[in-house]
C-alpha positions as CSV (number, residue, x, y, z in Angstrom):
1,M,60.0,94.7,101.0
2,N,61.0,92.3,103.2
3,L,61.9,92.7,106.5
4,L,64.9,92.8,106.6
5,L,64.7,96.0,104.4
6,A,62.3,97.7,106.1
7,E,64.5,97.4,109.3
8,V,67.7,98.3,107.2
9,A,65.8,101.7,106.1
10,Q,64.8,102.4,110.1
11,A,68.6,102.2,110.5
12,T,70.0,104.0,108.0
13,Q,67.5,107.2,109.6
14,R,69.1,106.0,112.9
15,L,72.6,106.0,111.6
16,A,72.4,109.6,109.0
17,D,70.7,111.1,112.9
18,A,74.0,110.0,114.6
19,G,76.0,111.8,112.1
20,V,77.8,108.5,110.8
21,P,78.7,109.4,107.3
22,S,77.6,107.0,105.1
23,P,74.5,105.6,106.7
24,R,73.0,103.5,104.2
25,T,76.1,101.8,103.4
26,D,76.8,100.8,106.9
27,A,73.3,99.7,107.6
28,E,73.7,97.6,104.4
29,E,76.9,96.6,105.2
30,L,76.0,95.6,109.1
31,A,72.9,93.8,107.9
32,A,74.9,91.6,105.4
33,F,77.5,91.1,108.2
34,V,74.8,89.5,110.8
35,H,72.5,87.7,108.5
36,G,76.0,85.9,106.6
37,V,74.8,87.3,103.3
38,K,76.3,90.1,100.9
39,R,75.0,93.5,101.0
40,G,73.1,92.4,97.2
41,E,71.1,89.5,98.5
42,L,69.5,91.4,101.2
43,H,66.2,91.1,99.8
44,S,67.0,86.8,99.8
45,V,66.7,86.7,103.6
46,K,63.1,85.5,104.7
47,D,61.4,87.6,107.3
48,A,61.5,84.5,109.7
49,D,64.9,84.7,109.1
50,F,65.6,88.2,110.5
51,D,68.2,88.1,113.1
52,A,67.3,90.9,116.1
53,R,71.5,91.1,116.7
54,Y,71.3,93.4,114.1
55,W,69.9,96.2,116.1
56,E,72.6,95.6,119.2
57,V,75.2,96.3,115.6
58,V,73.4,99.2,114.9
59,A,73.5,100.7,118.4
60,R,76.9,100.2,118.4
61,R,77.8,102.2,115.5
62,E,75.3,104.7,116.3
63,Q,77.8,105.5,119.2
64,R,80.3,106.0,116.6
65,E,82.2,102.9,117.0
66,P,83.8,102.1,113.5
67,L,82.1,99.6,111.3
68,Q,85.6,97.7,110.7
69,H,85.7,97.2,114.4
70,I,81.9,95.6,115.0
71,T,82.4,93.3,111.7
72,G,86.2,92.6,112.4
73,R,86.7,93.0,108.7
74,A,88.4,96.0,106.7
75,F,88.2,96.1,102.1
76,F,91.3,97.6,100.5
77,R,91.3,97.4,97.2
78,Y,91.3,93.9,96.2
79,L,92.1,92.4,99.8
80,E,89.7,91.7,103.0
81,L,92.0,92.3,106.1
82,Q,91.2,91.3,110.0
83,V,91.2,95.1,111.9
84,G,90.3,95.4,115.3
85,P,90.6,97.4,118.4
86,G,94.6,98.8,118.4
87,V,95.3,99.3,114.7
88,F,95.0,101.8,112.7
89,V,91.6,101.1,110.2
90,P,92.6,101.5,106.7
91,R,91.0,104.3,104.4
92,P,89.6,104.4,100.8
93,E,92.0,107.3,100.4
94,T,94.9,105.7,100.8
95,E,93.8,103.1,97.8
96,S,95.2,105.9,95.4
97,V,98.5,106.8,97.0
98,V,99.2,103.2,96.3
99,G,97.8,103.0,92.9
100,W,100.5,105.6,92.3
101,A,103.0,103.7,93.9
102,I,102.2,100.7,91.6
103,D,102.6,101.9,88.5
104,A,105.8,103.8,89.3
105,V,106.9,100.7,90.0
106,R,105.9,99.2,87.0
107,A,107.4,101.9,84.9
108,M,110.7,101.2,87.1
109,D,111.1,98.2,84.5
110,V,113.1,96.6,87.1
111,V,112.2,92.5,87.4
112,E,112.1,92.0,91.3
113,P,111.8,95.5,92.8
114,C,112.4,96.0,96.5
115,I,109.6,97.8,98.3
116,V,109.6,99.1,101.8
117,D,106.6,100.3,103.6
118,L,107.2,102.2,106.7
119,C,104.1,102.0,110.0
120,T,102.9,99.4,108.4
121,G,99.7,99.3,110.4
122,S,97.2,96.7,109.2
123,G,99.4,95.3,106.3
124,A,96.9,96.9,103.8
125,I,100.2,98.8,101.9
126,A,102.5,96.2,101.5
127,L,99.8,93.0,101.0
128,A,97.9,95.0,98.3
129,L,101.7,96.0,96.8
130,A,102.6,92.2,97.1
131,Q,99.6,90.9,95.4
132,E,99.9,93.7,92.4
133,V,103.1,93.6,92.2
134,P,103.9,90.0,91.7
135,R,107.6,89.7,91.8
136,S,108.0,92.2,94.1
137,R,110.2,92.0,97.3
138,V,107.8,93.7,100.1
139,H,109.0,94.7,103.7
140,A,107.2,96.1,106.0
141,V,107.7,97.5,109.8
142,E,105.5,98.2,112.1
143,L,106.3,99.5,115.8
144,S,103.0,98.8,117.9
145,E,102.3,95.4,119.6
146,D,99.1,95.9,119.4
147,A,98.5,96.6,115.6
148,L,101.2,93.8,115.6
149,V,98.5,91.5,116.4
150,W,96.5,92.2,113.6
151,T,99.0,92.7,110.9
152,R,100.5,89.0,112.0
153,K,97.1,87.4,111.0
154,N,96.8,90.2,107.9
155,V,100.7,89.1,105.8
156,Q,100.5,85.2,107.0
157,G,100.3,82.9,104.2
158,S,101.9,86.4,102.1
159,R,105.2,86.9,101.1
160,V,105.9,90.4,102.8
161,D,108.8,90.3,105.6
162,L,107.1,91.6,108.4
163,R,109.3,93.6,111.4
164,Q,108.7,94.8,114.7
165,G,110.4,98.1,115.1
166,D,111.0,101.7,114.6
167,A,110.8,103.3,111.4
168,L,113.3,106.0,112.0
169,T,116.0,102.8,112.2
170,A,114.0,100.0,110.5
171,F,115.9,98.1,107.3
172,P,119.1,98.5,107.6
173,D,120.5,95.4,106.3
174,L,118.4,97.2,103.0
175,D,120.3,101.0,102.8
176,G,120.6,102.0,99.3
177,Q,118.8,99.1,98.1
178,V,115.4,99.6,98.0
179,D,113.4,100.6,94.9
180,L,110.2,102.5,96.5
181,V,109.4,103.5,99.9
182,I,105.9,104.1,100.9
183,S,104.2,104.8,104.1
184,N,101.0,106.3,105.6
185,P,102.1,108.1,109.0
186,P,100.3,109.8,111.4
187,Y,99.8,113.3,110.7
188,I,97.4,114.8,111.9
189,P,98.3,118.0,114.3
190,L,98.2,117.5,118.1
191,T,95.3,121.1,117.9
192,E,93.4,119.3,115.6
193,W,91.9,116.8,118.6
194,E,89.0,117.9,118.9
195,Y,88.0,118.2,115.1
196,V,88.7,114.6,114.4
197,A,86.2,112.0,113.4
198,P,84.9,109.9,116.7
199,E,85.7,106.6,114.7
200,A,89.3,107.8,114.9
201,R,89.7,110.2,117.7
202,D,87.9,107.2,120.0
203,Y,89.3,104.0,118.5
204,D,92.5,104.6,116.3
205,P,95.6,104.0,117.9
206,E,96.9,107.8,118.9
207,M,100.2,106.7,117.8
208,A,98.6,106.4,114.0
209,L,96.8,109.4,114.2
210,F,98.9,112.5,115.8
211,S,102.3,113.8,115.0
212,G,103.6,116.9,116.6
213,E,101.9,120.6,116.0
214,D,102.0,120.6,113.2
215,G,101.6,117.2,112.4
216,L,104.6,116.6,110.2
217,D,107.1,115.6,113.1
218,L,107.5,112.3,111.6
219,I,107.2,112.8,107.7
220,R,110.8,114.6,108.6
221,G,112.2,111.8,110.0
222,L,110.5,109.6,107.1
223,E,112.2,111.8,104.7
224,R,116.3,110.7,106.1
225,T,115.0,106.6,106.5
226,A,114.0,106.9,103.0
227,H,116.7,108.8,101.6
228,R,118.8,106.2,103.6
229,L,117.2,103.0,102.0
230,L,116.7,104.4,98.8
231,R,118.7,103.3,95.9
232,P,119.5,106.1,93.4
233,G,116.3,107.0,91.5
234,G,114.4,105.4,93.9
235,V,111.1,106.6,94.5
236,V,109.2,107.9,98.1
237,V,105.6,108.0,98.7
238,I,104.0,109.5,101.8
239,E,100.5,110.2,102.5
240,H,99.6,113.1,104.3
241,A,96.5,115.3,105.2
242,D,94.1,117.1,102.5
243,T,95.2,120.4,104.4
244,Q,99.3,119.8,104.1
245,G,99.6,119.7,100.8
246,G,101.5,122.8,100.0
247,Q,104.0,121.8,102.8
248,V,105.1,117.7,102.3
249,P,106.9,118.2,98.7
250,W,109.5,121.0,100.6
251,I,110.5,118.8,103.2
252,F,112.1,116.6,100.0
253,T,114.3,119.2,98.7
254,E,117.2,119.1,96.2
255,E,120.0,120.2,99.1
256,R,118.4,117.1,100.7
257,G,119.3,115.0,98.1
258,W,116.0,114.9,96.5
259,A,114.6,115.3,92.6
260,D,111.1,115.8,91.6
261,A,109.0,116.6,94.7
262,A,105.5,116.8,94.0
263,D,102.4,116.5,95.5
264,H,99.3,114.3,94.0
265,P,95.4,114.6,94.2
266,D,92.6,112.1,95.7
267,L,90.0,110.6,94.0
268,N,88.7,113.4,95.5
269,N,90.8,115.9,94.5
270,R,92.0,117.0,97.4
271,P,96.3,116.9,98.1
272,R,96.7,113.5,99.4
273,F,100.5,112.7,99.1
274,A,103.7,113.6,98.0
275,T,106.5,111.9,96.1
276,A,110.1,112.7,95.5
277,R,112.7,110.8,93.9
278,K,116.5,110.8,95.2
279,A,118.6,112.3,93.0
280,L,121.5,110.6,91.1
281,P,125.0,111.2,92.1
C-alpha cells in the first residue's frame, strides 16, 4: 500500500467518526481531487508526491461541509457541474426522476419536444434533458441570483434557455405549448429543520429546501403553473420527499384538470416523485 492509500484509510475512519454518510467514497474523492487523478488511480501516486493539503480538505469534510463545495463539482447522470455556496447541490435520487422524464418524452414521439424545468438550481435537470433528448427545446427558470451565478456557468454553451424569475409566473410565452414540465422544488417541512442533514441544512440555500409547514406550499403553486404551461396530454413530473408519497398525487386531481396522477419510487424503492397528465378537453 502506498502512502496515499494509507492516508485515505485514516481519513475514512475520521469521516466515519464524524458521521459522514459515505466516508470511504468521500475520502477517495478528496484524495483524487487534491492530487489531480481519478479515484481508480490513487495507487499510482508516488509517496514523494503526497500533498499534505489532503488533510486540510478532509478536515473541512469532517465539519460536514459538502464534498461538492470542497471540490467545486457535482456529478449528475452524464454531467459534471460546477457548484458552490448559494446553489442547491444535485442529489443522486433526482437522477431517477430525470430518467422517467426522458422515457416519457421519448414515448410522446414529438419531433422537437418542449420541456420546462422550474426551480432549476444548478441546471442539472435541464442540462441532462437537453443532452439526452437531443432535439428537445429546454427552458429553465431560477429565482435566486446566488444560484444563477452557478447556473449560468453550467448552461454556457448549451442550448438551454435560462431565465431569472418566479417559477409560479414563468414562461407566459409558452402557455399551452409545453410537452413536459419537471421540477425538483423545495419540499422539506419547516417543522423538520432539525432533522435535515448538516450538509443540506447548513450549506444549501434555505429557499431550495423549505416550503411551508407541510413542505408542499410551492408544489401546490407549481400545479397551477404546470397546468397553464402544458398542452393537453402533456406531462408534469415533480420530485418530493419520501415521506410525502401519499400526498402529492392528490394535488393533481381530476377536478383541477389532471389525469393519471401517480407516485413513483427511486432506486431505493422509496416514493420520490409524482407525475400527472393534463387532461384532454
